[in-house]
N, C-alpha and C positions, 0 to 999 in steps of 0.2 A: 267735513267734521262740523259738528252739531254746535251748537251757539253756547251749550254748557261746555263741552271738550275744550272751546276756543276760550272761555273765560278761565277754564283752570290752566290751560295752558299761558296765559298771559299773566297769570296770578304767580304761578310758579317759577316765569321766568324772572319775574319781578323779586321774588323771594331769594332765587338764588344769586341775583346780582348783589346782594346784600349778606350772603354767606361767605365762609373762608373757601380757600381754594380746593379743600379736602373737608368733606363734611360726609355724615350717613344718613342713611334715611328718617332716622330718630331728629337729627338736628335739623331737618326739612319740615317735618310736623310739627315741631315746636314752634318755628318761624312762620309756618302757615296758618296754626291756629291763633298764634298771639298779635298777628298782624292781619288776615282777613278772615276772621271767624266767621262770616256768612259763608264763604266757600268751602270752608271746613267742616261746617254743619250740613250743607249739601251733601259732602261725602259721606258725613256719618249717615245721614236720612237714605243714602242709596245702599246701604249694608247692613244685616241682621246683628253684627257687634263692631266693636270698637277695633277688635283684633282684624277682623275681615277687612274694615276700613281701612286702617294701617297697612294692611299689605296689599290691598288695590292701589293705594296711592304709591307704594313701592314699584308695583308692575308699572303703574303709570308713568313713574319717573326712568323705568327701562325701556318703555315702548316711545318716550317721547327725548330720549336722549338726545339724539342728534339735534333736534329742536330747540332742545335745553343747552346744548353745547356742553354736556356733560357725558362722561363716561364711568362704567362701573368698573372699579380697582379691586372688588373682592366684598368679602363679609367679615363682620366682626362682633364681637358683643359691645354693646353699649346700653346704658339705663334709658329705658322707654319712658313716657309720660306719668307711670305709676313708679318710676325709681327703681324698675325692676332690671335685672341685667337680661337682656334677650339678644338674640342673632337680627343684625340688618345688614344691608345692604351699605359699602362705601362709596363714596362718588369724589370724581376729581373735576373741576372744570378744565374744558378745553380751552 
C-alpha cells in the first residue's frame, strides 16, 4: 500500500469513528471534506471531475470495508454536496 493510500485509510478510519452507526457515502464525503480538506483536495486532484472523485471515494470505502470495519447495506437517494438528490451507497459500522 502506498503512502497516500495509507494516509487515506487512516483519515477514513478517523472520519468513520465520528459518524453515526449508519451513514452513506455523501455523509462520509461531508465529514472528510470538512475535517481533512487537504486529503479531500488530494482526491480531487487525482480525478477529472468532482463526480468521478466522489465515485472513487465510494469505491475506496467498498474496497477498504474490512479494514474500516464497515459493510455496505444497500443504496439510496440522498443529498450530495450540491444539495441534489443522487444515489449513493449506505454503510453500517460493524
